[in-house]
N, C-alpha and C positions, 0 to 999 in steps of 0.2 A: 703543500707537497706538490712537486712537479709530476707531470705524467711519466717522466723517466723513473722517478722514485716509485710511482705506482706500478709501473711495468715490472720492476724487480720485486717489490714487496707483495704485490697481489697475484702476479702471474709467473714469477720465477724466471723471467727472462732478463738477462744482463745487457743493458745498452752500452755499446762501446763506440768510441769516436774513430772514424776512418780518415784520419788526417793527423799529421804531426809536422811542425816546423818551428824553428827557433823563436820566431816572433810570438808564437802561442805561449812559450815558456817565459818570455821576457815581459809581455804585456798583461799577463794574467788570464789570457783566454782559456788555457787548459784548466787552470785552477777553478775558474768560474764554471766550466763545463762539469768538472768533478762535483762541485757544489750542487749543480743542477741535477746530478744523478748519473753522470757518465762513470762507468766502472772499469774501463780499459781503453786501450788505444791500439790501433793497427796502422801499419805503414807499408809502403811498397816502393819499388824503384821509381815509379811514375810520380808518386807523391813527393819524394825527396828531390827528384829532378826539377820539378816545378819550384820547390822551395829554395834550393841552393842556387839554381841558376837565376832565379827571379828576385831574391831578397838581398838587400845590401847588408843585412844583419850578419851574414857569413863572411863578408869581404875581408875584414882585418885578419881573422883567424885563418881563413883560407890562404891569404897572401903569405902568411908566415909558414903555414904547413907546406904549401906548394914549393917553397924554397928548400925544404928539408927532404923532400922525396917526390914520388910520382903524384900525378893528379888523382889517380885511383886511391892511393894511400891516404891522400888528404880527404877524399870523399868519406872513406870509412872512419877516419878520426872524427869528422864533423858529425856524421849520423850517429855514431856510437855515443858521442857526447850528448846529443839531443835525447837519444833513447835513455841514457843513464839518468839524465835530469828528470825525464818524464817518469821513469821508474821510481825515483825518489818522491815525486809528487803523488804518485799513486800507491806508495808503500802502505799508507794507513788503510786503504781499501783492501789491499792484499792481506794485511794482518787481521783486519776485522772480519774478512770472509774466510779466514783460515785457508788461504791459498787457492780459493776458487776464482777470485777476480783480482783486479788491480794490476793486470798484466800489460806490458808494452811489447809489441811484436816487431822484430826486425828480420828481414828476409836475406837468405844467402844470395850470393851473386847469381843473376839469371842465367849466366852461361854454364852453370853447373846442373841445369835441369835434367840432363841425361848422363850425369856422372855420379854414381853412387858414392864411391870412395871420396871424391872431391867434395861432395855435399856433406858427408860425415866430418871430414876434416875442417871444412868451413864452419859448420855448426858448432863444433867443439871450440874453435877459435873465438867465435862471437860470444859464446857463453863464458869462456875464460876471460875475455877482454872486458866485457861489460860487467860481469861478476855481480849480478843482482838476482835475488831469488825470484823476482817478479818479471824477469825477462822471458819472453817466448821467442824462440827462433822459428822463422817460417821456412818450411820445406815444401816445395810443390809436389802434388800427388801424381807425378809422372811414374812411368814404369820403373825408372831408375830411382825415383825419390822414395817409393814405398819401402824398400829394404833399408834405406837410410833412416827412415822414420822409426822402424823397429829397432835399429841399432841405438838411436839416440834415446828412445824411451827406455830401453834396457840399461842405458847408462844413467838413468834417473833424471833426464833433462826435460824441461817444459818445451813442448813443440806445438806450433800452430801449423797444421797441414793446410796448405792453400791450393787454389786452382782445382777444386773438385767440381765436376760438372755432371757426372753420370753415377747412377746407382751401382753399376758394376765396379767402378773405381772406388766409390765410397765403401763398398764391402771390403775391398782390398785394404783400405786405410784402417777400418775398424779391426780387421784381422792383424794388421801390423801393430796396432796399439795393444791389443790383448796379448799377442805373442811377446811383444816387448816387455810388458808388465810381468808376464810369466818368466821371461828370461831374467828380469831384475830380481824377482823373488827367489829364483833358483840359485842366485849367487849371494843371497842374504841381504839384498837391498830392501828398502822400505818404500813401497808404492804410494804411501799416503802423501809423499812430498812431490809427486809427479802430477802435473796438470797439462791437459792437452785439449785443443779444440780442432774440429774438422770444418774448415771453411768451405761451405757449399755455395757456389756462385749461382745467383738467381736471375737477375735481369738479362744477362747476356744469353741465357737459354731462350728467352722469348725473342730476342733480337734475331738470332740465327734461325730459330724455328719459324718465326713469322715470315722471314725472307723466303723460306722454302714453301710455306703455305700460300703466300702471295703468288709465287711462281706457278704453283699447281693451279690455283685460280678457281676451283670449283666452289659452289656454295658451301659444301660440307667442309672443305679445307679452310675457307675464309672464316667460317664460324668458329674455328679453333684458335684463331689468332689471340694472343694475350692470355692463353690458358696453360701453356705447357710449363712455364717456369714455376708457378705456384704448385701445380700438380706434382712436378718432379721433386720439389722441396718437401711437400707433404709425404711423399713416398719415402724420401730420405729419413724423415722423422719416424715413420713407421718402421723402417729398417733399424734405426737407432734403438727404438723401444724394444724391438725383438732381440737384438744382439746383446743388449746390456741387461739381461736377466737369464735365469737358469743356472745350473750347477757350475758351469765354467766361470761365469761372472761372479756368482755368489762366493766362490773360493777366493777370488781376488778382492772382492769387497770386504770380506771378513778380515783381510789384512790391511784394510784402510784405503784401497784403491778408489779413485774417483772416476766417474764416467767421463768419456771423451765427448764433450758437449758439441752438438752441431752449431756452427756459427753461420748465420746467413750473411753472405757478402754480396757486393754489387747490388745493393738494395735501393739505389736511386733509380727512378723510372726513366728509361731512355726514350720511350715513345710518348710524346706530349698528349696523345689521345687517351692515354691510360691514366687512372687516378695516381696522384703523386705518392700515395702511400700503399700502392698495390702490393709491394713486397715487404711491407712492415705489418700492416693491420691483419694480413691473412696468415702470418706465420708466428703468432705469439703463443708461447707455451713454456712449461717448466723445463729446466735443464737445457736451455738454449741461449745463444748470444745473437744479437743483431748489431752489426757494426755499420754505422751510418755516417755519411758526410754531414757537414754542418747544416746544409739546406734541408736535408731530410729530417734531421733532429728538430729543427725549428718548425717544420711542417707538422711533425708528430705532436709537438707541444701545443700547436695551434688547433689541430683538428683530428688528432689520432684517436683510435679506439682502444680502450683497455678491456680486452676480452680474450679468453683462450680460444684460439682458432686453428692452431697448427695441426691438431688431430681431428678436426671436423671436416666433413666432406671427403674423407679418404676413399670411399667407394667411387665417388665422382672422379677423383684424381686418377684412379686406375682406369676408368672409362676414357678419360682424356688421352692417356698414353696409348691405350688400345686403339682409339679413334685416329690418332696420328699415323699409326701403322696402316690402318685401313685406307686412309686417303693418300698414302704413298710417301710419308716422311720416315726416313731411317733414323730413328731417334738415337740409336747407338752411335751412328756416324755424327750426329749433332754434337754429342759429347766429345768424340775424338777431335773434331774440327775445332771446337772451343778450347780444348786443352792445348792443341798446337798453337792456336792464335794467342792464347793467354801467355804462353811461354815466350812466343815471338814478340808480343807487345811489351812485356817487361824487359826483354833483352834490348829491344829497340830504344826504350826509354833510358836504359842504362847507358847504351852507346851514345845517345844524344846528350845525356848528362855529362859523360866524360868529355865529349867534344865541347860542350858549353863551358865546362870548367877549364878546359885547356885554353879556350879563347879568353876566358876571364883572367886566367893566370898570366897570359901574355899581355893583356891590357893593363893589369895591375902592375906588372914589372916595368911596363913602359911609362907609367904615369909618375 
């Protein structure tokens, strides 16, 4: 039994792979990861940008598609084909888990992050085009994204809410999920067929907070470096545990509704001075997902710890967040900055991808 299997069977946490490209589908890499214990796949524009622009495996199909329409249309055809194939590979996991795992996530276009109606339209289109029960459409947790999340949950769709950095925004996301389920039930829909995860980003919180702590430079500030991200995530789990209980949730659960699981994203360590599994070993617990790049998965298999940790040290987590305010870090502003940067980074990746594909189309037509 692998550690990934143990993680799920003993601790109730689902390990997902944070990567997807055509070569993984063709050479058996993804199938091998599923055998190893991977229970889902996430993708984003940055991942696909690297894959499509850098792999020759897409060239023939891309050349044909780019002659039929725009480069952007060709992109969506390529990624939807990859996602559809991955959904097929993970369908057995989806069936075995009764719709809790086995999902493959595909994100709406980054330029829709501040467009509620555009996001809803795009999410409906992706769901209709891929047409797989184990597809999750990713919607960013921006101010405009939150009402789109409610609308799609009310429509009975599986949604991966991405780019969550703050507890305030996470509370909005949970409310959108609960209200969406209530809307679905009020129209006679079945909530048991709806699955959602709330992707709470981790490592980037330390990157931005540590930058501010270093600038402050006092001994008290420097002592807090590397502690904010895990503390923030632990408080997110505390919020999750609080919101998914009580009369309101019980009424939905009685109709078969599933909790919206916290998903720990951005879990590779960015600072080489920190342990490579800082954002994995510390956040293990039931009803959670951890989506990891391959290097982090391999590190976890080699020296990861199988133990429930996500709800230990919660009091200390509160103290860390309080201490950040004391030394002068505006933690609410950290969340706002990271959300803006996250949206901008994905938009930049998408723009770079379109340019790279345009260059590739020109090169292929000239050859």
